[in-house]
Kinemage of the C-alpha trace (Angstrom):
@kinemage 1
@onewidth
@group {chain A} dominant
@subgroup {mainchain}
@vectorlist {calphas} color= white
{ca unk a 1} P -33.810 41.146 -51.766
{ca unk a 2} L -34.005 37.609 -50.386
{ca unk a 3} L -30.202 37.463 -49.906
{ca unk a 4} L -30.230 40.779 -48.060
{ca unk a 5} L -33.029 39.651 -45.734
{ca unk a 6} L -31.199 36.347 -45.168
{ca unk a 7} L -28.036 38.266 -44.268
{ca unk a 8} L -29.911 40.459 -41.771
{ca unk a 9} L -31.704 37.476 -40.207
{ca unk a 10} L -28.415 35.533 -39.974
{ca unk a 11} L -26.691 38.516 -38.361
{ca unk a 12} L -29.536 38.830 -35.835
{ca unk a 13} L -29.312 35.108 -35.108
{ca unk a 14} L -25.548 35.328 -34.549
{ca unk a 15} L -25.963 38.396 -32.347
{ca unk a 16} L -28.615 36.561 -30.335
{ca unk a 17} L -26.309 33.568 -29.877
{ca unk a 18} L -23.489 35.828 -28.741
{ca unk a 19} L -25.682 37.890 -26.395
{ca unk a 20} L -27.352 34.828 -24.858
{ca unk a 21} L -24.086 33.077 -24.075
{ca unk a 22} L -24.633 30.171 -26.469
{ca unk a 23} L -21.181 30.759 -27.985
{ca unk a 24} L -19.524 30.481 -24.539
{ca unk a 25} L -18.550 26.810 -24.352
{ca unk a 26} L -18.151 26.836 -20.560
{ca unk a 27} L -21.654 28.272 -20.127
{ca unk a 28} L -23.155 25.632 -22.423
{ca unk a 29} L -21.292 22.831 -20.645
{ca unk a 30} L -22.501 24.271 -17.328
{ca unk a 31} L -26.086 24.083 -18.660
{ca unk a 32} L -25.553 20.435 -19.611
{ca unk a 33} L -23.925 19.507 -16.259
{ca unk a 34} L -27.216 18.782 -14.458
{ca unk a 35} L -25.594 16.536 -11.824
{ca unk a 36} L -22.697 18.884 -11.096
{ca unk a 37} L -22.378 22.664 -11.101
{ca unk a 38} L -25.548 23.247 -13.147
{ca unk a 39} L -26.125 26.683 -14.704
{ca unk a 40} L -29.874 27.007 -15.505
{ca unk a 41} L -29.642 30.391 -17.269
{ca unk a 42} L -29.720 28.894 -20.764
{ca unk a 43} L -33.229 27.578 -20.002
{ca unk a 44} L -34.396 31.133 -20.670
{ca unk a 45} L -32.611 31.049 -24.026
{ca unk a 46} L -34.304 27.756 -24.895
{ca unk a 47} L -37.711 29.095 -23.834
{ca unk a 48} L -37.041 32.300 -25.739
{ca unk a 49} L -36.547 30.212 -28.877
{ca unk a 50} L -39.122 27.447 -28.472
{ca unk a 51} L -42.117 29.537 -27.395
{ca unk a 52} L -41.988 32.095 -30.258
{ca unk a 53} L -41.378 29.297 -32.783
{ca unk a 54} L -44.421 27.375 -31.545
{ca unk a 55} L -46.499 30.536 -31.940
{ca unk a 56} L -45.009 31.209 -35.387
{ca unk a 57} L -45.975 27.718 -36.609
{ca unk a 58} L -49.566 28.444 -35.589
{ca unk a 59} L -49.603 31.865 -37.264
{ca unk a 60} L -48.296 30.575 -40.613
{ca unk a 61} L -51.224 28.233 -41.258
{ca unk a 62} L -53.052 29.353 -44.362
{ca unk a 63} L -50.600 32.170 -45.092
{ca unk a 64} L -48.000 32.694 -47.802
{ca unk a 65} L -44.516 34.034 -47.003
{ca unk a 66} L -43.346 37.255 -48.634
{ca unk a 67} L -39.977 35.971 -49.892
{ca unk a 68} L -40.699 32.295 -50.646
{ca unk a 69} L -43.248 30.093 -52.376
{ca unk a 70} L -44.428 28.417 -49.172
{ca unk a 71} L -43.581 27.890 -45.531
{ca unk a 72} L -41.808 24.620 -44.765
{ca unk a 73} L -44.025 21.872 -43.412
{ca unk a 74} L -43.731 21.078 -39.704
{ca unk a 75} L -41.511 18.065 -39.052
{ca unk a 76} L -43.120 14.656 -38.687
{ca unk a 77} L -43.403 13.681 -35.015
{ca unk a 78} L -42.032 10.178 -35.562
{ca unk a 79} L -39.461 8.513 -33.350
{ca unk a 80} L -37.095 6.292 -35.283
{ca unk a 81} L -33.538 5.033 -35.340
{ca unk a 82} L -32.220 8.024 -37.319
{ca unk a 83} L -33.675 10.485 -34.808
{ca unk a 84} L -32.365 8.581 -31.780
{ca unk a 85} L -28.867 8.040 -33.195
{ca unk a 86} L -28.636 11.568 -34.599
{ca unk a 87} L -29.792 13.270 -31.402
{ca unk a 88} L -27.455 11.095 -29.320
{ca unk a 89} L -24.457 12.027 -31.475
{ca unk a 90} L -25.521 15.680 -31.481
{ca unk a 91} L -25.827 15.692 -27.687
{ca unk a 92} L -22.474 13.979 -27.214
{ca unk a 93} L -20.764 16.497 -29.459
{ca unk a 94} L -22.542 19.404 -27.794
{ca unk a 95} L -21.521 18.194 -24.346
{ca unk a 96} L -17.914 17.486 -25.277
{ca unk a 97} L -17.252 20.662 -27.250
{ca unk a 98} L -19.864 23.029 -25.810
{ca unk a 99} L -20.842 24.037 -29.346
{ca unk a 100} L -23.604 23.127 -31.750
{ca unk a 101} L -23.754 24.181 -35.426
{ca unk a 102} L -25.173 27.718 -35.058
{ca unk a 103} L -22.857 28.882 -32.256
{ca unk a 104} L -19.926 27.091 -33.924
{ca unk a 105} L -20.370 29.158 -37.075
{ca unk a 106} L -20.861 32.313 -35.022
{ca unk a 107} L -17.673 31.574 -33.089
{ca unk a 108} L -15.536 31.379 -36.237
{ca unk a 109} L -14.830 35.083 -35.917
{ca unk a 110} L -13.367 34.753 -32.403
{ca unk a 111} L -13.072 31.033 -31.565
{ca unk a 112} L -9.498 30.588 -32.706
{ca unk a 113} L -8.156 27.296 -33.984
{ca unk a 114} L -10.462 25.269 -31.709
{ca unk a 115} L -13.597 26.775 -33.264
{ca unk a 116} L -12.216 26.265 -36.757
{ca unk a 117} L -11.349 22.619 -36.056
{ca unk a 118} L -14.844 22.036 -34.676
{ca unk a 119} L -16.473 23.493 -37.798
{ca unk a 120} L -14.199 21.442 -40.080
{ca unk a 121} L -15.028 18.267 -38.113
{ca unk a 122} L -18.721 19.162 -38.262
{ca unk a 123} L -18.555 19.568 -42.050
{ca unk a 124} L -16.681 16.268 -42.377
{ca unk a 125} L -19.357 14.550 -40.267
{ca unk a 126} L -22.092 16.025 -42.424
{ca unk a 127} L -20.299 14.763 -45.541
{ca unk a 128} L -19.773 11.191 -44.332
{ca unk a 129} L -23.158 10.730 -42.618
{ca unk a 130} L -25.257 10.066 -45.774
{ca unk a 131} L -23.028 7.268 -47.133
{ca unk a 132} L -22.820 5.663 -43.683
{ca unk a 133} L -26.596 5.860 -43.269
{ca unk a 134} L -27.104 4.346 -46.750
{ca unk a 135} L -24.691 1.521 -45.908
{ca unk a 136} L -26.462 0.798 -42.621
{ca unk a 137} L -29.823 0.872 -44.409
{ca unk a 138} L -28.537 -1.660 -46.986
{ca unk a 139} L -27.284 -3.954 -44.213
{ca unk a 140} L -30.585 -3.714 -42.337
{ca unk a 141} L -32.612 -4.418 -45.488
{ca unk a 142} L -30.457 -7.430 -46.370
{ca unk a 143} L -30.848 -8.986 -42.914
């Protein structure tokens, strides 16, 4: 049952990304081009995601999910090197390619070789990030 619900939720997420324009790289780059030909329409997409999620976090307090043991804990609101470096790299990649992980996966069905190369590069980055972070942590601890 959990796999079926996950499939339906994933399909709805992908459909939402497609309908909202988040899989259109030119639209995303237009949203990020605040000093040029800025396209503010994706602000509604962001608000349509952030506002319901903020409400959902409030509604889950003291409740138990139907298909899991517990709801995940809210993220810690700490600002550190990992967050700054990670968000900077994420933003650079998003601006250069016009894709982030969710839309990249959704675009595999129609994105051609460019979408496939992006997803492969994303997977490679995810694979090499932990050893690089561990190495940097070792160097920082030794200094």
